[in-house]
C-alpha positions in Angstrom: 0.0 0.0 0.0 1.2 3.5 -0.9 0.1 6.4 1.3 0.9 10.1 1.0 0.9 12.2 4.1 0.2 16.0 3.8 1.2 18.2 6.6 2.4 21.8 6.9 5.8 21.0 8.6 7.7 17.8 9.1 11.1 16.9 10.5 13.2 15.9 13.5 13.4 19.5 14.8 9.7 20.3 14.2 7.8 20.9 17.5 4.0 20.8 17.3 1.1 18.5 18.1 -0.3 17.8 14.6 3.2 17.5 13.2 4.1 14.9 15.9 0.9 13.1 15.1 1.9 12.9 11.4 5.4 11.6 12.2 4.0 9.0 14.7 1.6 7.6 12.2 3.9 7.8 9.2 6.8 6.0 10.9 4.6 3.3 12.4 2.9 2.6 9.1 6.3 2.4 7.4 7.3 -0.2 10.0 4.2 -2.1 9.1 5.4 -2.4 5.5 3.6 0.6 3.9 5.3 2.8 1.3 5.0 6.3 2.9 5.7 9.7 1.3 5.3 12.9 3.1 4.3 16.1 1.1 5.4 19.1 3.2 7.1 22.5 3.1 10.6 23.7 3.6 9.4 25.6 6.7 10.5 25.0 10.3 9.0 28.1 12.0 5.2 28.0 12.0 4.9 31.8 12.7 6.8 33.0 9.6 6.9 29.9 7.4 10.5 31.0 6.6 12.2 28.4 4.3 14.6 26.4 6.4 15.0 22.9 4.9 16.3 22.4 1.3 13.7 21.7 -1.4 13.5 18.2 -2.8 13.5 14.7 -1.4 15.0 13.2 1.7 14.4 10.2 4.0 13.8 10.2 7.8 13.5 6.9 9.5 12.6 5.2 6.3 9.9 7.7 5.4 10.4 9.6 2.1 9.9 13.3 2.4 9.1 15.7 -0.4 9.6 19.3 0.5 8.2 22.3 -1.4 9.3 25.9 -1.1 7.0 28.4 0.7 6.3 31.3 -1.7 6.0 34.0 0.9 6.8 34.5 4.5 4.3 35.7 7.1 4.6 38.6 9.5 2.6 37.6 12.6 1.9 41.1 13.8 0.4 42.3 10.5 -1.4 38.9 10.1 -2.9 39.1 13.6 -4.1 42.7 13.0 -5.6 41.6 9.7 -7.3 38.6 11.4 -8.9 40.8 14.1 -10.5 43.0 11.5 -11.4 40.0 9.3 -13.4 38.1 11.9 -15.4 41.1 13.0 -18.0 40.6 10.2 -19.3 38.3 7.5 -16.9 37.7 4.6 -17.4 36.4 1.1 -16.0 33.1 0.1 -13.3 34.8 -1.9 -12.3 36.9 1.1 -12.1 33.7 3.2 -9.8 32.1 0.7 -7.6 35.2 0.8 -7.4 34.8 4.6 -6.3 31.2 4.2 -3.6 32.3 1.8 -2.4 34.9 4.4 -2.5 32.2 7.0 -0.3 30.0 4.8 2.0 28.3 4.2 1.5 29.2 0.5 3.0 26.3 -1.4 1.3 26.1 -4.9 4.1 23.7 -6.0 2.9 21.2 -3.4 -0.7 21.4 -4.6 0.5 21.0 -8.2 2.5 17.9 -7.1 -0.6 16.4 -5.5 -2.6 17.0 -8.7 0.2 15.5 -10.8 0.8 12.4 -8.5 -2.7 11.7 -7.3 -2.9 8.5 -9.2 0.3 7.2 -7.7 -1.0 6.7 -4.2 -3.8 4.6 -2.7 -4.7 7.1 0.1 -3.8 10.6 1.2 -3.7 11.4 4.9 -4.0 15.1 5.7 -3.2 16.7 9.1 -4.9 19.9 10.5 -7.9 21.5 8.9 -6.6 25.1 9.2 -3.9 25.5 6.6 -3.4 26.1 2.9 -2.0 22.7 2.0 -5.1 21.0 3.4 -7.7 23.3 2.0 -6.3 23.3 -1.6 -4.9 19.8 -1.5 -8.1 18.1 -0.6 -9.7 19.5 -3.7 -7.1 17.6 -5.8 -7.4 14.2 -4.1 -10.6 14.3 -2.1 -11.9 10.9 -3.3 -8.8 9.3 -1.8 -8.3 11.5 1.3 -8.7 11.1 5.0 -8.2 14.0 7.5 -7.1 14.4 11.1 -8.7 17.9 11.6 -7.2 18.6 15.1 -10.1 21.1 15.3 -11.2 23.2 18.2 -13.6 26.0 18.9 -12.0 29.1 17.2 -13.1 31.7 14.7 -11.5 30.1 11.5 -13.3 26.8 12.2 -16.7 28.5 11.4 -15.7 30.0 8.0 -18.0 28.9 5.2 -15.2 27.5 3.1 -14.4 25.0 5.9 -17.5 23.0 5.0 -15.4 21.6 2.0 -12.6 20.6 4.4 -14.9 18.5 6.6 -17.1 16.9 3.9 -14.7 16.2 1.1 -12.5 13.5 2.8 -13.7 9.9 2.9 -13.0 9.8 6.6 -12.4 12.1 9.5 -10.2 10.9 12.4 -10.6 12.6 15.7 -8.3 12.8 18.7 -11.1 13.2 21.3 -14.8 12.8 21.8 -15.1 16.6 22.3 -13.5 17.3 18.9 -15.9 14.9 17.1 -18.9 16.4 18.8 -17.8 19.9 17.8 -17.3 18.9 14.1 -20.5 16.9 13.9 -22.6 19.7 15.4 -21.1 22.3 12.9 -20.5 20.2 9.8 -22.8 17.2 9.6 -21.9 14.8 6.8 -22.1 11.1 5.7 -18.3 10.5 5.6 -16.8 8.1 8.1 -16.1 9.9 11.4 -14.2 8.1 14.2 -12.4 8.9 17.4 -9.1 7.2 17.1 -6.5 9.2 19.1 -2.8 8.3 19.1 -0.5 6.0 21.0 1.6 7.1 23.9 5.0 5.3 24.4 7.1 6.2 27.5 10.8 5.2 27.4 11.9 2.1 29.3 13.6 4.3 32.0 13.5 7.8 33.2 16.1 9.7 35.3 14.2 12.3 37.4 16.8 12.8 40.1 19.6 13.4 37.5 17.3 15.8 35.6 16.4 17.9 38.6 20.1 18.1 39.7 20.6 20.5 36.8 18.2 23.2 38.1 17.9 25.1 41.4 14.4 23.8 42.2 12.2 23.7 45.3 9.6 21.0 45.9 6.8 20.7 44.8 7.9 21.0 41.1 5.2 22.0 38.6 5.9 21.5 34.9 4.6 22.9 31.7 5.9 21.8 28.3 4.8 23.4 25.0 4.6 26.7 23.3 5.0 29.4 26.0 2.8 32.3 25.0 -0.4 34.1 26.1 -2.5 32.3 23.6 -1.8 29.1 25.3 -2.9 30.5 28.7 0.7 30.7 30.0 0.5 34.3 31.2 -2.5 33.5 33.4 -0.9 30.3 34.6 2.3 32.2 35.7 0.2 35.1 37.2 -1.5 32.4 39.4 1.8 30.6 40.2 3.7 33.7 41.3 1.6 34.5 44.5 1.4 30.7 45.2 5.2 30.5 45.1 5.3 33.2 47.7 2.9 31.3 49.9 4.6 27.9 49.5 8.2 27.5 48.3 7.9 25.7 45.0 9.2 25.7 41.4 7.6 26.0 37.9 9.7 24.5 35.1 8.9 25.6 31.6 10.1 23.9 28.4 9.4 24.8 24.8 9.4 27.8 22.5 9.3 31.1 24.4 7.0 33.7 22.9 6.4 35.9 25.9 8.2 37.8 28.6 8.4 35.7 31.8 7.8 37.2 35.3 11.0 38.0 37.3 10.5 35.2 39.7 13.4 32.8 40.7 10.9 30.1 41.2 10.0 30.1 37.4 12.8 28.4 35.4 12.9 28.3 31.7 14.7 25.2 30.3 14.5 25.8 26.6 13.7 23.0 24.2 14.1 19.5 25.7 15.2 16.4 23.7 12.9 13.4 23.8 14.5 11.6 26.8 14.8 14.9 28.7 11.1 15.6 28.2 10.2 12.3 29.8 12.8 12.9 32.6 11.2 16.3 33.3 7.7 14.7 33.5 9.0 12.0 35.9 10.6 14.6 38.1 7.5 16.7 38.5 4.9 16.6 41.3 2.2 17.4 38.7 1.9 18.9 35.3 -0.1 22.0 34.4 -2.1 22.5 31.1 -3.3 26.1 30.7 -4.6 26.2 27.2 -8.3 26.5 26.5 -7.8 25.5 22.8 -6.8 21.8 22.5 -7.9 18.9 20.3 -5.8 16.2 22.1 -2.7 17.2 24.2 0.2 14.8 23.9 1.8 16.4 27.0 -1.2 15.7 29.2 -1.4 12.0 28.1 2.4 11.6 28.4 2.1 12.9 32.0 -0.6 10.5 32.8 1.4 7.6 31.3 4.0 8.3 34.0 1.4 8.4 36.7 1.4 12.2 37.1 -1.9 13.9 38.2 -2.7 16.9 36.0 -4.1 20.4 36.6 -6.0 21.7 33.6 -7.8 24.8 32.4 -11.5 24.2 33.0 -12.3 26.2 29.8 -10.9 23.5 27.6 -13.6 20.9 26.8 -10.9 18.4 25.7 -8.7 18.7 28.7 -11.7 18.8 31.1 -13.0 15.7 29.3 -9.7 13.8 29.8 -9.8 14.6 33.5 -13.4 13.6 34.0 -13.1 10.3 32.1 -9.8 9.4 33.8 -10.3 10.6 37.4 -6.7 11.6 37.2 -6.6 15.3 37.7 -8.2 18.6 38.7 -9.4 21.7 36.8 -8.9 25.4 37.6 -10.8 28.4 36.5 -9.1 31.1 38.5 -6.0 31.6 40.7 -7.9 30.4 43.8 -8.8 27.1 42.3 -5.3 26.8 40.7 -3.6 27.1 44.2 -6.2 25.0 46.0 -5.8 22.2 43.5 -2.1 22.0 44.2 -2.6 22.2 47.9 -5.3 19.5 47.8 -2.8 17.0 46.2 0.0 18.0 48.6 -2.1 17.5 51.7 -4.0 14.4 50.6 -1.4 11.9 49.6 -4.0 9.1 49.3 -5.9 11.2 46.7 -2.6 11.8 44.9 -1.8 8.1 44.8 -5.3 7.3 43.6 -5.0 9.8 40.7 -1.6 8.4 39.8 -3.0 4.9 39.4 -6.0 6.2 37.4 -3.8 8.2 35.1 -1.7 5.1 34.1 -4.9 3.0 33.7 -6.5 5.6 31.4 -3.5 5.7 29.0 -3.1 2.0 29.1 -6.7 1.4 28.2 -7.2 4.0 25.5 -3.9 5.1 24.0 -1.9 2.1 23.1 -0.5 1.8 19.5 -1.1 -1.9 19.4 -4.8 -1.2 19.5 -5.0 2.0 17.6 -2.7 1.3 14.6 -4.4 -2.0 13.4 -7.8 -0.2 13.4 -6.4 2.8 11.6 -4.6 0.6 9.0 -7.8 -1.4 8.4 -9.8 1.7 7.6 -7.1 3.0 5.2 -7.1 -0.3 3.4 -10.9 -0.2 3.0 -10.7 3.3 1.5 
């Protein structure tokens, strides 16, 4: 079987949920004997889409990659200003398509390659509903396409042109029940729609003591990994943590891309990007992990935390994160700084509750997010298509 994967960025250095999802599925299908080719861009940075990788073909872990040049870079300040004005009122289909082009990444050569090579593949797997390659690529290969939308409740999701994105593919694969409910309520259709998720694979060993020895931390250690910016709820999280750290000596470790100014607080420690093993070591070293975003469709970080038995503290405003907590019994939600602090204190002062949540966290991942269950089901659906 020959499958083409279409995703806006792809590579060893690429950090992002949908991009990790694409790599996970591509590499695992390759190991199952599939012939996999990834159609992607030369971009590494999702904010500017600046060309980083060379054009042309390469191979990563057996997966063939075809990279296409991004025709123009994006300036986020001007794009955000344009978007604020754009979503204030109703817009024509042509105006919506212009917004998609401004969103990018603009890669007409990738779309042309899909048109030219559409007969060479048995199925096309697209990732993320929001970007230019998905919107225009689906129109070329829709009869062979499936899509992981990674959708959540945001303004672009409701644009009229998005109806094509959610109805053209033969199948939609969702990462959570909440994502599926959102799409079905907004874009009903007769294509196959299934919650399938992704597998979580912790390493054989972690080294939490060695990891913590590199930083001047106080217990309890809270951890956040991901994009560090206001849009992810990080400013509010840190605004809540600062007075808490004055009440109880503690530390907040942050890992990922830094897009905002951090408070001047010695208890807040920025670690930069973490390699894969260091990421798991960081999770293992934490007392709990914090998940401040209100816009999520899955959250690898949350499930990776649960896989290591860590209770989680999540933003109550995120239906997906709240759903994970309610189904698993492995965490708490917060809506303000009082509930943020009281959640941490509850787990500190009730060790039996902490241990109960730790067990429930591991059980939840083991039951629902194992590759040996997910991959055969996904593979079977692709073969049918």
